[in-house]
C-alpha positions in Angstrom: 8.5 9.1 16.8 11.0 6.3 16.3 9.1 4.2 18.8 6.1 4.4 16.6 8.0 4.1 13.3 7.1 0.5 12.7 3.4 1.0 13.4 3.2 4.2 11.3 5.0 2.5 8.4 2.8 -0.6 8.4 -0.5 1.3 8.7 0.5 3.7 5.9 1.5 1.0 3.5 -1.6 -1.0 4.3 -3.9 2.0 3.8 -2.3 2.9 0.4 -2.6 -0.7 -0.7 -6.3 -0.9 0.2 -7.0 2.5 -1.5 -5.2 1.3 -4.5 -7.4 -1.8 -4.8 -10.5 0.5 -4.4 -9.1 2.9 -7.1 -8.7 0.0 -9.6 -12.5 -0.6 -9.3 -13.5 3.1 -9.8 -14.2 5.1 -12.9 -11.1 6.9 -14.0 -12.2 8.2 -17.4 -15.3 8.7 -19.5 -14.8 8.2 -23.3 -17.3 10.1 -25.4 -17.7 8.4 -28.8 -17.9 10.2 -32.0 -20.8 8.1 -33.3 -23.5 10.8 -33.7 -25.2 10.0 -30.4 -22.3 11.0 -28.1 -22.4 7.6 -26.4 -20.3 7.5 -23.2 -18.1 4.6 -22.0 -16.8 4.5 -18.5 -13.2 3.3 -18.0 -12.2 1.8 -14.7 -8.8 2.0 -13.1 -8.1 -1.6 -13.9 -8.9 -1.0 -17.5 -6.7 2.1 -17.7 -3.8 0.4 -15.8 -4.3 -3.4 -15.8 -1.5 -3.9 -13.2 -2.9 -1.5 -10.7 -4.9 -4.1 -8.7 -2.1 -6.6 -8.6 0.4 -4.0 -7.5 -2.0 -2.7 -4.8 -2.4 -6.3 -3.5 1.4 -6.6 -3.4 1.5 -3.4 -1.4 -1.0 -4.9 1.1 1.2 -8.0 1.4 4.3 -5.9 2.0 2.5 -3.9 4.7 1.5 -7.1 6.5 5.0 -8.6 6.2 6.7 -5.4 7.5 5.0 -6.0 10.9 6.9 -9.3 11.5 10.1 -9.5 9.5 13.7 -8.8 10.6 16.0 -6.0 9.6 17.3 -7.4 6.3 13.8 -8.1 5.0 12.7 -4.6 6.2 15.2 -3.0 3.9 14.3 -5.4 1.0 10.6 -4.6 1.4 11.3 -0.9 1.8 13.0 -1.0 -1.6 10.2 -2.9 -3.1 7.7 -0.4 -1.7 9.6 2.5 -3.2 9.8 0.7 -6.6 6.1 -0.1 -6.7 5.3 3.5 -5.7 7.5 4.9 -8.6 5.9 2.4 -11.0 2.4 3.3 -10.1 3.2 7.0 -10.2 4.8 6.7 -13.7 1.7 4.9 -15.0 -1.0 7.0 -13.4 0.5 10.5 -13.8 0.2 10.7 -17.6 -3.4 9.6 -17.4 -4.2 12.3 -14.8 -2.4 15.0 -16.8 -3.0 14.2 -20.5 -6.1 12.0 -20.5 -4.7 9.7 -23.3 -7.1 7.9 -25.6 -4.8 4.9 -25.3 -6.0 4.4 -21.7 -9.6 3.9 -23.0 -8.6 1.5 -25.8 -9.5 -1.8 -24.1 -12.8 -0.5 -22.9 -13.7 1.0 -26.4 -12.7 -2.2 -28.1 -14.7 -4.4 -25.7 -17.8 -2.2 -26.3 -17.5 -1.6 -30.0 -15.4 -4.4 -31.4 -13.1 -1.8 -33.0 -9.4 -2.5 -32.4 -6.3 -0.6 -33.0 -5.2 2.6 -31.4 -5.6 4.7 -34.5 -9.2 3.4 -35.0 -10.0 4.0 -31.4 -8.6 7.5 -31.6 -10.8 8.2 -34.6 -13.8 6.9 -32.7 -13.3 8.7 -29.4 -14.4 12.4 -29.6 -13.0 13.3 -26.2 -12.0 11.9 -22.9 -13.4 13.2 -19.6 -11.5 12.8 -16.3 -12.6 11.8 -12.8 -10.7 12.5 -9.6 -9.3 8.9 -9.3 -6.2 9.2 -11.5 -5.1 12.2 -9.5 -5.9 10.4 -6.2 -3.8 7.5 -7.4 -0.9 9.8 -8.2 -1.2 11.2 -4.6 -1.3 7.6 -3.2 1.9 6.8 -5.1 3.6 9.8 -3.5 2.5 8.7 0.0 3.6 5.2 -0.7 7.0 6.5 -1.9 7.4 8.5 1.3 6.4 5.4 3.4 9.0 3.3 1.7 11.7 5.8 2.2 10.6 6.2 5.9 11.0 2.4 6.2 14.5 2.5 4.8 15.4 5.4 7.1 14.1 3.9 10.3 14.3 0.1 9.8 17.5 -0.4 11.8 16.1 1.5 14.8 13.2 -1.0 14.9 15.8 -3.4 16.3 15.2 -1.8 19.8 12.1 -3.9 19.9 14.0 -7.1 19.1 16.6 -6.4 21.8 13.8 -5.9 24.3 12.4 -9.3 23.4 15.8 -10.9 23.8 15.9 -9.5 27.4 12.3 -10.7 28.0 13.3 -14.2 27.0 16.1 -14.2 29.6 14.1 -12.6 32.4 10.4 -12.6 31.6 9.2 -10.8 34.8 11.7 -7.9 34.7 11.3 -7.5 30.9 7.6 -7.0 31.2 8.1 -4.5 34.0 10.6 -2.5 31.9 8.3 -2.7 28.9 5.3 -1.5 30.8 7.3 1.4 32.3 9.1 2.4 29.1 6.2 3.0 26.7 2.7 1.9 25.6 2.3 -1.6 24.2 0.9 -1.5 20.7 -1.0 -4.1 18.6 2.1 -5.2 16.6 4.0 -5.8 19.9 1.2 -8.1 21.0 1.5 -10.0 17.7 5.3 -10.4 18.1 4.8 -11.7 21.7 2.4 -14.3 20.4 4.8 -15.4 17.7 7.5 -15.9 20.4 5.2 -18.0 22.5 4.4 -15.4 25.1 1.0 -14.3 26.4 0.8 -10.5 25.8 -2.0 -10.2 28.4 0.1 -11.8 31.1 1.4 -9.2 33.6 3.6 -9.5 36.6 0.5 -9.5 38.8 -0.8 -12.7 37.1 2.3 -14.7 38.0 2.0 -16.6 41.3 5.0 -17.6 43.4 5.9 -21.3 43.4 
């Protein structure tokens, strides 16, 4: 499990970030107006939580960075991941549970020109939910777990770094040991390229001088 900890962490954080961006574009709430006609206004995730899209993009950036940074930055990014997860959860949970009229205020004001929370509250007859607030709460929990997993396993990722140090001193024997020890994943290939090595080059490809 530890051998795949880095790959699992990166993929989970990237997936949550991508789904968070998607969530920000989806309908979270439907505000039914008390205007005699029961006119309905759809409220997107970005309207309900304006920082959702930027935070999700930040999560994507963290996921990408986790694949290449060293130990100290892994811990820093793990802490940031946990903080963002808690923040998203704190913002989205009340919307999923209580369906507050305040989450519809910007959309109602843009559609009707009526501003002020009290005025909007008088105008909105009821608020109907969609699954997306709850989905986002679940995503925040998954992101929190991923961030904690990064913090718990980041130091053990150093085994990869030590293997690369050995490879630099003895390229042929390092590749042989790497091939024999475990499968070579996509992030390993990226790290090899960043160190100036060809990940497709094997012992058989090297010709004696």
